[in-house]
N, C-alpha and C positions, 0 to 999 in steps of 0.2 A: 782280328780284335774281338775279344769276347767282353761283353758288357759286364761291369762289376756287379750289377744287380742280379746276375744269375747265380745267386746263392740263397739258401733258405733263410739265412740271417737277414740279408738285405731285403728280401721279399717280405719277411715278417716285419721289418722296420718300416717299410712303406705302408704295409697293411695297417699297422697301429698308428702311423702318422696320420692316416685318413680316419680310421675308426675311433681312436682315442688320442687326439693330438695333445691333450693336456698331460698325458703321462710322460712325455719326453724320454722314451726309451732309447737306449743305445741299440745298435743292431744285435748285439749279443743278448741283451735283456729282452728284446723283442722276440728273438728266436726261442729263448727259454719259455717265455709267456705263451708263445704260439704253440709250443709242444704240449703245454698244460691246458690250453683252452679247449673246452668241450663244445663251444658254440661258435665255431669259426664261420664267418659269413663267406660262403663259397663264391657267391657272385662278386664280392669285393676282392677276393683272392684272384679270381679270373680277370677282373679289371686291372689289378696291379700287374699281373703277368702279361696281359695285353699291352700295357704301357711300356713295360720293359722290352717286350718283343719289338714294338714300334721303334723304340730308341736304338735297339740293336740293328734293325734294318737301316736306320738312318746313318749309324756309324759305319756300317759296311759300305753303304752307298758313297759316303764322303771319303772313305779310304781308298776308293778306286781311282 
């Protein structure tokens, strides 16, 4: 089982959900914005990826 969040669009969606929740982007809108954003908060991206990684580990553990 691969977590659905392991796509650029979904990681961007989570990123903007935290950084700018008032924008209400879809995952595709977030991906497009992320590609254009010159000031990406790398620490926040890392946090989002770490969350997804933790969720993936939990899914794999539950699947056994």
